[in-house]
Every structure is written in structure tokens, then in C-alpha cells.
N, C-alpha and C positions, 0 to 999 in steps of 0.2 A: 613641699619642695621637691620630693621624689618624683610625682606626678609632672611638675614643671620641668624637670631634667628629661624624663622620658618624652614629654612633648617636643623639647628642643632637639633631641636626637631624632625623632621620628621626622620632624619638620626639616631637619638637613637632608635626610635621604629622600623624603618627598620631593624638595626643591630639586635635588639633582636629578631624580627620574623626571621630574616635570620639564626641566629644561631640555633634556634628551628627547623627550616625547614631542614637544613642540618644534625642536629643531627638525626632527624627522617628518613632522607634518609639513613644515614649510617646504622641505626638500621635495617632499612627495608632491605637493602642490606645483612647484616649479616643473617637475617631471611631467604630472599630467598636463599642465599647460603647454609644454613644449610638445607633447604627443598630440593635442588638440591642433596645434598650429600646423603639424605635418599632415594631419589627416585632412584638414580643410584645404590644404594646399594641393591635395591630389586631385587629379581630374582637370586642373587648370591647363590652359593651352601653353606650350613651352615658348618663351620669349627670349630673344637673345639679350645678354647682359654684359657690360663692359665693366672690367674690374682693373683697377690700377692700385698701386701701392709702392712701398719702398722696403727693400730688404737690407737689414743691418746686421752686424755681428754683436756679440755680448757687450762690446764697449760702447755701442752706438755708432760704429763707422759704416758707411754703405759698403755693400759687397756687390762689385760688378761681376757678370758672367754667371750668375745663378740661373739654373735651369728651373723653369716653371711649366709643369705639364698637367693637362687635365687627366686625371686617373681614368684608365681604361678607354682614353681617346687619343687621337693622333695630335690634337691642338696643343701647342706648345710655344714658349718664347723664353727669352733671356734677359736679366737686368742689364742696364747700361752703365756707364761709367760712375754714374751717381746712384747706383742701386735701385733705379726706378724700373718699373715695368708697366705694361698694359696688355690686356688679354681679353677676347671676346668669347663668350661662351654661349652654348645653346641651351643649357639648362642652369636655372638658378640654383638647383640643389648639387651641383657639381662639386667635386673635390679637387683641390689644387694640390700638386706634389711638388715641394721645393727641395732641389737637391744641388750639393755643391761639394767638391773635393775637400776633405778635412772637417766637414760639418755633418751632423745628424740629419737626415732626410726628416722632413715635416709634411704631414697630410693635414690639410685645413679645409674644412667645409664651408663652402661659400655662404650658404644660407641666405641668398638674396641680397648679399652686401656688395657695394660698389667700390668700396675702398678697404683693403686688407694690408696692413703692415705686418711685416714678419720679422723676427729676431732669431737668427741662426744660432745655434749652439754647437761649439767645437767638439768633434769626436774625441772621446777620451784617448790621451796620449798623443793627440795631433798638434801640430804647430799652431794651429788655429784655436786650440782649447784656450780658454781665457782663465787666468789664475786671478783670485782675489787677493791683493796685497793690502797693506796699510793704507787706509784712506783712499782706496780706488781699486781698478782693476788693470790687468796687462795681459796682452797676449803671450802664450807660453813661449813663442818664438823669441821675445825680446827680455824674458825674465833673466837676470843675471845673478840672483840670489838662489838660495836652497829653499824651495816653495814646492809643496806636494798638494795635489788636489785630488779630491774623491767625491765623485757625483753621485747622485742618488741611484743611478743604475748600477753602481759598483759597491753600493753599501751591503754590509752583512745582512742576509735575509732572516726572516723568522722573528722570533720573540727577542726584543732587545729593550733594555730598560732606561738607557741613557745615550747620548751622542757618541761617548767614548766606544761603546759596544759597536757602533755602526761601522767604525773604521778599524777595528782590532784586526792586526795583521795585513792591513793595507798600506801603511805608510813605514817606509824603512826608517829606523831610528826612533819611532815613537812606541814605546812600550805600554800596552794596555792590558791591565791585569784585573780579573774579577775574583778576588780571593775567596768567596764563599757565596752562599745562595740566599742570603738575607734579601727579602723583596725591599727594604730600605736602602740596601747598600748601593753604592756608586763605584764605577770603575776607578781604578788606580792609574794614573798617568805619569810617565816619564819620559823626557826627551833628551836625548844625548847625554845621559848619565846625571849624577847629583852634582848640583853647583853651589850649594848652600849648607850650612851647619844648622843656623836657627831660624833663618827666614823661609818663606814659602818655597817649595820645589816644584809645584805643578805649573804648567803654562799657563799664561793669561788667556782667558777665554772670552771672546766677543761674539754676541749675537746680533747680527744686522749692524755691527759697529758699537754696541753698548755692552759693557761688561755684564757677564751672567756666570752661570755653571754649566755643568754637563747635563743637569736636569732642568734647566730654565725653560726649555720648549720641549715638546713631545717629539721623539725621534722620527714619528711619522709626518712631522711637518717640516722636516729639513730638507732642503734642496741640493746642498753641497757643505764640504767641509774643507778648508784650506789651512794647511799648517806651514807657518813661518819657522823654518828650522834654524838657520844661522843668524849670526849677529848683524849682518848686513841687511837682513830683512826685517828683523825685528827691532833695530835700534830706533825707528820712528816712533815706537812707543815708550822709549826711555827707561825709567826706574821700574817698569813693569814687564820688560821684554826678556829678562836673563834667560828665564825657563822657556823660551819660545812663546809662540802666539798661535792660538787656534781660532780661525775665523769661521764661525757657522753662519750660512745664509739660509733663511727660511724660504719657503716656496713662494714664488712671485708671479705677477701677472704683468705682461707686456702688450700694449695695444689691445686691439678689438677681439672679444671672445664672447660667443653667445653662452648664455648661463649654462655651467656645467657643473655637475656634482659627482663627486668621488666618494666613495664609502670603502673603508678597509676594517674588517674585524676578523679577530682570531682568538682562539682559546688555547690555553697550555696547561700541561700538567709536569710534574717533576717527580724525579726519585734520587736518592742519595747516591753519589757516584761510587762510593765505596763504604763499606761498614767495617770497622776495626774489630779484629778478631778478639774480642773479651770473652772471658770464660762463661759458658752457659751454667745453668743451675746444676747440671749433672758434673760437669768439670770442676765447679766450685765444691760440690759436696765431696768429690774425691780429696780435695785438700783438707776438708773437716775430718775425713776418715784417716787421713795421714796425721792428724792432730797438729797441723801447721798453725803457727802463732797468729791469732787474728781471725782465723776462719770459724765463723759461726753459722749454724744451719737454723733458720728461722721457720722452716717448713713450707714455705711457699715457692712458686716458680714464676717468676715475673721478667718478661722481656721491657725493661725499663725505657729502652730507645724506641721501641714500637708504642709504648703508651704515649710518649710525648710527640710523635710524628704523626703526620696524616699523608692521605693522597691529595695534594693541593690541586684546585682548578682556579685559573685566572682568566680574565676576560679584558680585551682591549677593543674600543670601538672608536674608529676615526671618521669623522664625515667632514668633507670639505665642499663650499659652495663658492664658485668664482665665475667670474665674467666681467664684461665692460664694454665700452665704447672707445672710440678713437681717443677721447680727452679724459674719461674717467674709468677706472677699473678697481676691483675689489676682490678680496679673498677673505672668508669667514671659515675658520676651522674650529672644530671642538673635538676634544680627544678625552675620552674617559678610560681610565685603567683601574681595574680591580684585581689587585695581585694578592694571592695568598701564598704563604711560604711553608716548607717543609715541616717546620716545627708548629704545632697548634698554637693558634691565636696570632702568630706573626702574619702581618698584612700589610697593605699599602694602597690607600684609595687617593687617586688623584683625577682631577678635572682640569684640563688645560683648555681654555678659550683664546681664540685670537682672532683680531679683525684688523685688516689692513686694507687703506683706501688710498689711491692714487689719483691725482687730478692734474691735468695740464690746462694753461690758459695763455692767452696772448700768442697763439701760435707757437706753443710749446717752449716759450721764453721762461715761463714761471711754472714750477712743478712743485706741488704739495703732497706729502706723504704723511699719514696718520697711522700709527700702529699701537694698538691695545692688546696687550696678552698678560699672562700670569698663569697661576695655578692655586687650586685649593686641594690640601693634602690632609689627611689623616690617618693614623695608624695606631695600633695597640702599643702602650709603652709597658714593656715587660721588665724594665730596669728604670732607676730613678733618672728620669730625663731621657733615656734611651729607648730604641725599639726593642732590643733584646738583652735579656739578661745573661752575661756571658757564661754563668756557670750551670745553667740548665743542662746544655748538652754534655758537659764533662759529668755532671752526676747522673745522667741517664746511662752513661757507659761504665761508671765506676760504682754505682750503687749496688749493694749486696743482691745478687740475683734470686735469693731464697727468701728475701724479705717481702712480706705482703705490703699492698698499696697503703692499705689502712688496717689498724689493729682491731682487735675484737670490740672494742668500744665505739668503733666506726671513725676514731681520730687518724689523721695522717700519721704514718710511720715515721718516726724521727729519731736520730740519735744524737743528741745534742753534746755528747761527751766526746764526739769526733770532730777534729778539726777540719774546716773547709768541707763539710760534708752535709748534703741536704737532699730531702726527697724531692726529686725533680718535678714531680706533678703537682705537689703543693705549691712549688715556687710559681707555677704557672697558674693554677687555679685559685690561689689565695692572692693574687695580684689583680689589682684594678688600674688601669692607666690608658690616657689617651694624649697624644700629641696632634695638634692641629696647626698647620702652617698655611699661610695666605701670602701669595706674592702678587702684586699688581704693578706691571711695568707700562708706563706710557711713554711713547717715543714719537716724535715727530721731526720731519725735515722740510725746509724750504729752499729750493734750489732756483737760482735766478741766472740766466744766461743773456746778459746784455748784448753781447756779439756772438758769433757762432763759436768761437775758439775759447771763450771764457765762461767758466761755470763758478757761481759762488753758492756755497751751501751753509746753511745754519741748522745745526742739530740740537735738540734739547730732549732730554730724558728724566724721568724719575723712576727709581726702582724702590718700591716699598715692600718690606717684608715684615710680617708679624707671626709670631708663634706663641702658642699658649700650651702649657704642659701640666697635666696632672698625674699624679702616682700614689697609689694607696696599697699599703700591706695589711691584710685583715689581722684579727684577733687569733686567727687559726694559722698564721703564717709562722714560719721559723723565727723570724724577729721578735715575735712575742714569746714564743716557747723557749727560745735560747737567750734572748737579750732583754727579754720583759718589756718590750716596747708598748704592748698593749693597744695596737693599732698604730701605724706610721704612716704619715702623709707628707707630700711635698707639693708645692706649687711654683711654676716659674713662668716668665713671660719674656719674650725678646721682641725688640722692634729696631729695625735698621731702615735707614734711608739714605740712598745714594742719588745725588743729582749730578747731572753731567750736561754742560754746555760746550759745544765745539762749532768753531767758524773756519771754514776752509775755502780756499780760492784756488782753482785749477785752470791752468792756461796751456792749451796744446795747439802747436802749430807745425806744419809740414812746409817746408821750402825746398823745392826740388828734392835732393837726396837727403835733407837734413829734416829730422823728425824729432821734436822735443816736447816734452810734457813738464811743467813746473807747478809744485804746489807748495802752498804756504798756509799756515793754520795756527789757530789758538785754541787750547783746551782748558777746561775748567771743571774740576770734580770735587764734590764735597760729600763726605761720608759721616754720618751720624749713627752711633750705636747705643742702644740702652738694653739692660738686662735686670731682671729682678727675680729673686729666688728665696724661697722659705721652707722651713720644714717644721714639724711638730708631730707630737706622739702623746700616747696615754689619752686615748679618746674614750668616751662613755659608751658608743656603740659604733658598729661599722657602716650604719645607714648612710651617713653623709659622705663616705669616702674622703675624698681630697676637696669636697665642696662646702665645708665648713671649717676652715683651718683654725678658728679662734676656739673650737671645742675643746681641742686639746690642752693638756696641762703642763706640758714640757716647756712651752714658751713662758708661762707664768713663772715656772721655777728657775728660769735662765738657763736651761739646758740645751734647748734648740737653737739653731742657727738662722739667721735671714740676712740677705745682703743684697745690694742694688749697685749698678754701675752705669756710667755713660761715659762716652768718648767721642771726640769728634776730630777730624783731620781734614786737610785740603790738599789738592796737588793741582799745580798749573803748569802749562807747558806751551812753549812756542816751537814750531817745526817748520821745516823747509827740505823740499826734495826736488831733483832735477833728475829726469829720465832723458837720456839722448841717444839717438840712432842715426848712423850715417849709412844710407844706402842698405839698410837692413842686414849690414855686415859687422859693423863696429858698434857695440853698445856700452853706455855708461849710466850708472846711478850713483848719485851723491846725495846725503841727506844728513841733517843735523837737527836734535832735539835739545832745547835748553829748557830744563824742567826745575821746579821748586816744590819742596814738601815740607808741611808743618811738621813732620816726624823727625826732621834733621835738626842737628844742632845749630845754634845760631852762627857758627863759623862756616857752615857748609849747607846753607839753605837751598842753594841752586846747584845744579851739575849739568855738564854738557855731554851729549851722546852722539858722536859723529859714525857715519858709515859711508863705504864707497865700494862699489863692486863694478866689474866690467866683464863683457862677453864678445866672443868673436864667433858669428856664424861662418864658419869655414865653407861650409857647402855652398854659400852664396858667392864665394870667389869663383872667378873665371876658370882656374884650373881644376875645380871639382864639379863645376855646373853639369857637365856631360857625363859624369859617372852615375851610370844607371842604377847600381844597387845601393848607393847611398842616397838617402831621402833627405837626411839633415845631419849636421854635425856641428855642435857648439861647444866651446870650452869657455869656462867662466871662473871667476876669482871674486872674493869679496871679504872686506874686513869691517867689522863692526864693534861698538862699545855699548853695552847695555848695562841696566843697574837692578837692584832689589831694594825695597823700601824696608825698613824695621816693621816687624809686625805690630808690636806695641806703639802707640802715638806719642807716649810720654817718657820714653826711655831717655831722652836728652836732657831732662829736668830732674832737679831735686823734688823727691816726694816724701811724704810723711805718711806713717802708719798710725792709725788711732785705734786698732783692734786689740791692742794689749791691755790687759787688766792687772793691776798690782793690788796686793792685800796689804793695806797700810792701817794700823790701829783697828783691825777687824773689819774694815771696810774696803770694798773693791773700788780702786780708783783708776780711771782711765789714763793711761800712759802715751805719750807721744814719742815715736821712735822714728828715725830715718828709714826709709824704705828703698831708696835708690840714690846713687849719685849722679850729679848733674854731669853730662859730657858736651861740651860745646862743640867737640869735633866729631860727633856722631853723624855719620853720613852714608851714602848709598854704597852697597856691594857693587863692585865694578868688575863686569866680565868683558874680556877682550877675545874676539874670536875670529880666526882666519878660516876660510872655507874655499876649497877648490873643487870645481865640478865639471863633469863632462856629460852632455846629452846628445844622444843619436838615435837616428832612425834609418831602418834598412828595408829595401824591397816595399817602397811605397807605404812605409811605417807599418809593415806587417810585423816587424821586430823592432822594438823601441827599447831604450835603456838610459838610466840615469845612475851615475856614479859621483859620489861626493867624499872628500876627505876633509876633516876638520880638526883643529886644535882650538880650545878654548881655556883661557886662563881667568879665573875668578880672584881678584885680590880685594882687599879690605874687608874680608868676611867676618861677620859679626860672631862674638863669643863673649861669655862673661867671665871676667878675670878678677882673681882675688887680689885686693889692693889692701895695704896697710892702714889702719885706723889707730891714731890720725896719720897722715893729715886728712885722709877721706872720712866721712861721715859713716859710710855703711862698708860692709868688708868686701863687696863685689861691684864691679863697674862693667856695663856693656859697651864694647868698644870694637872698632874696626882693625884687626892686625892679622888675621889668618889668610892664606891663599890655597887655591886648589887647582888642579889641571885635569882635563878631559880631552882625549883625543880619540878618533875613531874613524871607521870607513863604513859607508852606506851604499848598497847596490840594489837597485830596482830593475828587473827585466821583464818585458812584456811581449808576448807573442801571439797573434792571430794565426794559430796553427793550421786551422781549417776555415775557410770563409766561402761556403758554397750557399746557394739560395735556400735549401732545405737543412743543411747541417753546418752549425758554426762551433768552433772551439777556440776559446781564448784562456791564455794560462799567463799568470804573473808570479814571479818569485821576488821576495823582498828579503834582504840580509842586512844586518848590522852588527857591528861590534864595537865596544867602548872600553877605553882603559882609564881608570880614575886614579888619581894620587893626590894626596894631601901634601902640599909643598911645604907649607909652614903654619904654625899656630902662634907666632910672635911677630912683633915689630919693634922699633926703637923705644917705644912708650909702654908697652904692656907684653909681658913674656908669660909663657907656661913652661917653667923650667924642665919639668919632666919630659915635655914634648908628646905627651899623649893624655887622654882622659878616657874613662871607661863609661859606658852607658848601657841601658836596657837592664832587665833583671829576670832571674829565672822563676822569682817568686818562691814563697816558703815551700818546704823547709830548707831548701839549698840556699837560697838568699846570696847569690853572686850575681855579678855583672855578666852581660853576654857578649858584648863587643867591645872592642878598644879602637879609638879613633887616634891614629898614630902618624907623626911626620913620616913621610917617604912610603906610606902604605895607601892601599884604596879604603874608601869606606866600606863597611859591611863586614869586616873581618871578625869571625868569631875567635875569642880569646878565652881558652880554658886549658885543662890538663890533657895532655895526650896520651891516651890509654893504650898500652901495647899488650897486656896480658893479665890474666888472674893468677893468684897462687894457689897452693893446693887446698887451702880453706875456703876460697871463692871470693877473695877480696882483690880489688883493683891493684894493678901493677902500672905505674905511670912512668913517663919519662922525665927525668930530671933536668934541671938547666944545664948540667954537663953532658946531657945525652945518654946518660946510664939509667937502667931499671931501678925504681925504688918503690916501696910500698906507698900507697896512697895516704896511709896514716901518718907518713912523715912528710907530707906535702908541705911546700912553701909558696908564697904567692909569686916568687920569681921563678918557680917551675912552670908557670903557665906560659903558653905560647899560642901562635896562630894556628888554629885547626879547621880553617875553612873561610870560605867568603859567601855570603848570601845574595850577591848580585850577579846575575847571569852576564858572562861575557860575550855571549853570541845569541842573538834572535834570528829565526828563520822562518818564514812563511810561503805557503805555496797555495795561490788561489786559482781555481778553474770554474769555467763557465761554459756550458754547453747549452745549445738549442737545436732542436730537431722538430721542424715543422711547428706545431702548437706548443710543444713541450720545452721547458727549460729546466737545467739542473745546475746548481751552484754547489761547489765543494770548498770550504775553507780549511787548510791545515796550518799548524803553527807549532813552533817549539822554541824552548829556550836551553841553552847548554853552556857548561862551564861554570857550574855554582853548586853551593852546598845548601843544606837545610837541616836546621837543628829540629830534631823529632821530639818535641817534648812530651807527647803521650808515651812514647818508648821510654824517655828518661825517667818518667815519674811511675809508670805502670808497668814496666818490664822489670822492676826491682821487687823482689819477694818481700822486702821489708815494708812495702806499702799495703799489704794484705791486711794490716790492722786499720787501714783507713778506706776499706772496700774492695771491690773487684780488681782483677789484673788481667792484662793480656795473656792470651793462651801461651805466648812466648816466654812467659816470665821465668819459667823453670828450664827452658832450653840452655843447651851448653853455650857459653861464652868463649869465643876464639876456639872452639871445638874441643874445650876441655872439661868444663863442668859448669853447673848454673852458679849464678851470684850466691854468695852467702846471705842467709836469712837476716844476719845482723849487719850486712853491708848497707851502711847508709847511703842515701841518695847523693849523687855527684854529677857535675857537670864536666863531662869527659868525652873525647872525641869518638867514643864507640856509638854515641847517638848523632853524630854528624854524618849525614848521608848524601849520596850523590844526587842532585836534584834534577839532572837532565830529563827532559821529557818532549814528547811530540804527540800533538793532539789532532785528532780529527774533530775540529772544533764546531764546523756547522755544515750540514747537508740539508739543501732545500730543493724539493722537486715541484715544479709548477706546470698548470696547463691552462692556456689561454683559450677560452671559449669564443667561438663567433656565433653570436645569437641573431635570430631573425626578428627578435623583438625590438621595435623601432625606438623605444625608450632607452634600452640598455646598449650603449655603444660598445663596450668591452666588458668582459668578465674573467678573472683569473682565480683559480682555486690552487691551493698549495699546501703542503706539508713539510715541516722542518723539525730538524733536531739539532741541539746545541750542547756543547761538551760531551759528545757521544762516546769517544774511545781515547783513551791515554795510554801511550807506550812509555813505561818508565820502569826503574827498579827501585824507585822510592816507595817505602812500606807504608806511608801514611795515606789520608783520605785523598789528597790530590797534591801534586808537586807545585801547582800554581798557588803560592803564598804571596804574602804581603811583600811588596818592594818599597815600601814607604818609610821614611823616617831613617835613622842611623843604624837601625837593627833589622835590615832585610834579611829575608830568608827564614825567620822563625815561624814554624808551624805551632801556633798557639793552641794548647790543650783547650783552653776556654774559647771556643770558637763556634760559628754557627756553620753547620755541615756544608760541603759542597754539592752541587746538584746537577743534574742533567735534565735537560728541558725538552718537551716534545709539543708540537704545535701544529694545529690546522687552522687554515684561514681562507678568507675569500676578499677579492677586491672587486668592485663594480664602478663603472664610469657611464654616467647618465649624460 
């Protein structure tokens, strides 16, 4: 059995390496073939070649007046009113340069082709830039909603692990946080504040129109990211659009392209951003010499943090092969990531393959797209079902520094008499675990254009995810030495399938000064989720680990647990949208989506989500047309309604619980209990949002800006309410009764400060502020009489709630005792409810008050890009302001009483409030002394690159670069990193059980063949 497992392990690694090897061989063959063709072409007599084609923009509309010039020659022409051109060349190997104001210049090798069609891409921040909106695209000039676009050229450079990190600091109002350095961690994203209490709070993410996550595709395979920020833009997605929509577009091929190979590879290493100042062995021994209670010298000197960490090296390889003819093109991309974390054994290996093929037929009337992608992922499971056991780091900083790693018998040093205290190295070394995830996504579209102005598209997709988890704690693990598990194992599997079918029809027509586009569609989605988990312990040996679950004895004794679950839900929608423009001055958008969900109660299966927005291109008016300094000026306003589905698909129904056993006459009998109350009125959370914005450009768009102001009110928020029994069968019910409000301002300014041939400098500033308030927790049917509820936990031994969610207050308020002093004995003095000082020993629950808030009120970023000849330099800086952080490491380990449970911070015996140290018998307390100012400013990313011009005929371009991320942080916060979690109802908590934050250093190279 052991040999079989070893074979499977080696076979998996062999197949990964073999796939990469053969891909490189195929690419090399293509490169060599291309080189041979070039060599055989030399020496031939030059003959004239006539080249024709059509130039279009990103929406497919023809672009007249485009300049086409032969590089390094005087031969040139322009496109006519239908975007057509014709040019005669003296050399078949010439390069054509396509230029037009507001679009990026393109250089295209002729390569003996007679037909070359070109799609121009709008320059970032120009009116011609195309934004991806729901079910289509639109020129930036005509967008009337709050939509932000970030293209690949403006992505954050260097090592990034998901799509969120590509746009961190790039979109005003979009908060992207990486709270730790866990290699399996993903970015936390919040757009325009918290809008829900129980339902999901992250934006809907669509990859090429199909739902996904930030890690569905490799970051190197993404072409652009568009963010639909306001209700009028997101309402087309109905019950999924409340938190905004992020549209990710993967790299595409349009028209003819000779076989092209692109390779990007980089390696990274990391260091911890900051080490907390815990006592060294020498400092600890001074406490022993002072006979401090709990201080014991075991004779060794151990740097436990050093023992569990490593100097990690990670590797990323991305190879892309693309090309095509006039009617058929393709792109094949493979991405392999081998990421290792700062903590030993933490890792993340992912293989991303993607193949996309496009084919046109019947003179372009019928277009077929096929897209296959997904990933294979595996990583060490240091916790039961998770990648990282969250107490490893904490024990590494709190374990007695005079303890040896092993005792004289060679066993791990353990102190099982201490609570929540374990040898961190044994937690790592005596754990075996592996998580294997597989995601396979198939997607296809068929687009038919029976007439020039009508496009009918059918989209179908299936997203299949499988996860297998195995976890084992050996007989030398703490679970055996303390809890007598005698070997503990768990096994779990998850399978989810999401099927999507959408049919849309788009009709566009221009009649003189009138231009309109009508969209109608139908959407059907079905999701099936299955999960199984079991545990067992008391194994005869460690040899099988988690691969022979039946060998344990705990299941036969009825002590171990096992469970399984399956759910299914459907979502259907009908939608319509009309975009209208008159003379490119007056703009209008109106949409509505009628949507039904199986998760809703029988009285509210369907809901309607309307939206309307309008814009005025003032610059196109006659009274401003001749204004030289003003390039563009548009004001816009919008209103939209979106919704949020319940997370659980069966909360509207009566459910029964069969897991309770009752002892009757000496026998355990299965009991049947109510699990939930039916709620036929369960419905979507309904967000109404108003947005007013202004877009402007000055001095030929050398300076551009966007300002948005919004107010969003979310009604019918879901909450669990206590109800009487009877008449209800269960004591709580989930119902729609609460409401919340968010309002804020977003500003984005961009300037091409210097735009010379050899030197360019572009700078962008993004600012956003948001104010959140809980308006109500009750309605006519369900009430929360107190007007608040408490949430979060400090953990033992304090055992208090962290935050209070209260009517009239923002989400994220810290709720605790306000400390103002210490007495002569070193005990806390707090402020009582009457505002007067009182000893903490006399505390009452109503003495607690708001002592801070964990959500930043202001976000600011400043991005700069410089190019000098072949060099480029990108600097990303960002910060968050107006919030507080609960420093739980200080709250626990700056108190002398905790010396009985391990090591302390060096500041544990410093004076408090400038008077004296805390008393050694002062118990732990959740007081405002540990609430710190969280304001920070980061130099988040610096990337320096150099573009080489090689004479090698096979390599067209080569770029080498060096990058650093999370480099410097300016803050007064005393913890590891002030960039802490913003998720959930308890943001701003710096968890003592965390994965350390890291700084990352990268070197890499990109090749284009």
C-alpha cells in the first residue's frame, strides 16, 4: 500500500513535469520552424505586395482616418469611412504601423500576407477606450454608469497570486487587502462598504462572462479587469450584483496572427515584514532570577520562530502559444506555480491550462468560440481541512525560549498541563496532510448575425470542482500525548457543479444622429454541491496515515463523527437593456432584470431589478467645442436596484434534525427535532443606489479625472430572529427585516506629466471614502428589541465579544471597556457608564462603550510609471486611514499574568500610562489600551524592467525585471502589519493566531518569439 501511494505521488509529479517538457518542445519546434522560414526567405528578389484590410475598434466598429505607414519608409495611407485601406509594399517582410488619436499604436509584421485586419485598442483613460459592461462592451465616452477599467499594461507588476492583487490600488472605492503571507491565501475585496449582515459581501466575479473566483485563471493570462461599481451598472445581474461586479477578460486573439510564443518566468523569495519583540532567552532568564511567577529556566536557548520558518523560494512559469488566420485563431496557455511559504511545509502548487479557439464562417455571420480551462492544485494540509494550523505561529513566539526542542529521551518537549500551549515544531512535523483540488471549466459561445445590426449569441458553460482532503496526526502528536487520540485522521471530499446557459440578442442601429443598442436575454443557472467528511482515531500504527480510515477504533465505539451533505439550487432571469445616444451628446441607459431563485420563499420566488442612467457630453456642445484646454467633459447620473440571495438554499423551508440521540431504557434512540422554521416570505436583500459622476479630460487628455458620489441603501437584510415556541416549531427564524446605508465619494486623477520620446512619466491618484450606518434591525413582523447584537470573540481566557452591531452605528465598532489609568497596585481603571473612573474589578456590562472602529474611512493610492528609453519603473503606493486595530498579541502577551502560559512581549513590564507595569495578578481584559491607530502608508510595489532589442531572428522581444512587494510600511501600529482583515462583522482584528505578513522579492524575464 505504501509503495502504491509513493508511485501515485511520483506519477503526479512526473506528469506535471512531462506536460511542461512537451509544451516547451512544441513551442521550440514552432520557433525553429519560424526561423527556418525566415532563413530560406533571405536572398529572394524583393517583389511588390498589395495589402488590404479593415481597421476596427474594440467593439468591432470601423475606424476611418487611421494612419498606416511602413516602418522606416515614407510609404503611407489612411483608412476610408468604412475603415478599409490598401497599401503597396516593396518588401514582403515589411512592418506596418497603425496609429490613430486615442488608440495605442500597433506594429504588425506583414509576413507575406495580403489581407491584414486590425483591431485598435483605446489608450487608457481616453474616450476611445472600451469598457466591458454586463453582456457587452461600450466606448468609455458613452458610459453613463460608474465603471472602472484596468488593462494589463496598468496591472501591478511582479509576483501576484490572484486577480485581486493585479488591481490593488488601481480602482477608487475597491479595497483589496492581503492580510497575511499564506501561499494559499487570496485577496479580500470590498467595494463601497459593507452591504449585508449574513449574506455574501464580496463582488460577483465573472471570467469571460462565466462566474468564477479571483483564482480561477492565472494572473498572467488576464488581459483586463472591469469593475461595475454602482447599481445602474450592476442591476443587469439582479440578485448577484449588490456587492458590485468584477469582469475579468482573459487574453484574446482577433484576426490574423502568425504563430507567436510568449514566455514569462520569475522566481521569488520572502521575508517576514516585522518580528514581534518577544523576550530572548537572556531576557526570560532575568525573569527567572527575579522569581517571577511562572518563569522556569529549562537550560536551553531556542529561537522557536526561526525553527518553524524558512527562506522560501517560489517559481512561476507561463507559456503562451497563439496565432491564426482570417477565419480561425487560437491561444493555448499553460501556467505552473510552485509557491512556498515563510512557514515550513506551507506551499501551493497549481497548474493552469487554457485553450481557446475561435472560428468564423459564412463571411463572418457565424462565429464559434470554445474555451477549456481550469486548474490542478495541491498543498500541505497543516490543519484539519485547512492549509495552515493557526496556532503554529502563536506557539512559536510564546513557547518558553529556554525549552529544548526535544527532551533527553529524544521526544518532543511538551507541557500538557498548560492550556492552549504546544511545541510548534511538533505540530508541523507530526502532521501529515494533503489537499488536492481540481477545477475543469468548459465554455462555448455560438454567435449568429443574420443581418449586419443584429447579433444573437448562445453561451453554455459547466464549472466542475472536485476537492479531496486528507489529514493525520501521528502518535507523537500533541493530540495523543494530551488527548490520548493515539493517532487521529480525517478525510473529506467536495464536489460542486455549476451549469450556465444564456441566450442574448443585441441589435445596434445608427440613424443620422441617433445611435441605439438594444439587448435582450435569458439566463439559466443550476448549482449542485456535495460534501463528505469523516474522522477516526486510535489507530494501530502511523503507516497508513489517513489512507485506511477503517483501521481506527473510535468509529466502532461511536466516538468519531462522519457527515455528508448535498444541496441544489436554480436561478433564472430575463433581462433587457437599451442604450441610446443622440449626436454623442445626450446619453441614456435603461435596463431591467426579472429573476427567480429556488432559495426564496414561495411568496417571493421572483423579483425585479430596474436601473436607469443618463449622461451629458458637455464638451460636444457648440459652446465648448472650441475650448482648447478642455478635451472632454461629461456628467452622468444613475439609479439601480440589485439584490442578494440567501447563502443557504433551504432556509425558506421547514427542516428536521436527525442527529440528536436520547437515552431511553439504557438504549440510545434517534430523536427528530425541528431544525428551522419555514418562511414563505424569505426574499432577496434589496439594495437601491444612486450615483452621480463627472468625467473630464484636459490638454488632449494629458490630465483626466473621474469623480463619483453615491448613496446606497440596502433593505430587507437577512437576520436570525428569536421567535416564540409555539406557535413556531424552532426558536429562531431567518427573515428580511434590517436595513443599512452606505454613502461615499471616489476620485481618480491621472496625468501624463512628461510625454517625450525617450522619457515618459504617468501618475495616477485614487481616493475614496465611505460612511456606513446600520439603519434598522426590525420591521413590522420581526423585531430585535435591544437594537443591537454582539459578535466576534476574544477567545479564552477573556471570553468576551469583540464588536457590537447597533442601530445608528457603523459596522465594525469595537465594544469594550475604556481604560483610562492604572491604580497604585497596577490594576486597570476604566470609565464607568456615568463617565467616572472605577476599578475594573467593579465592572458592569453596561460600562462597555464604543472604543474604536476597524473599517478604514479613507483609502488613498498613488501610482507612478516611468519609462526612459529601454528602462521602465513602476511604483505603487497606497494607504488606509481613519480606523483602529485590536492588537490581540499585546492584549494577551503584554500582561505579566500570562507568564504562566509561556513567553511574553518585551514590553510586558513597561509602565502603563507612564505610571507602573500591570500587576502580576491583573487578569486579562479587553480594554481600549490595546486598541491602536491603524493608519498606514505602504510603498507596496516597485518594479524595474529593461527591454532588450536582440538581433536573434527568433526572439522578437525580451524583458528582464526585478520587483519588490510590501516593501515599506509607515505606521505607528505596533503589530506585524496594519493591513489586517476587513472581512465579516469584526474587521480590524489582528489575530494572534495568524500567518505572518511577508515582503516579497522577485526577478523575472519575458520572451516573445
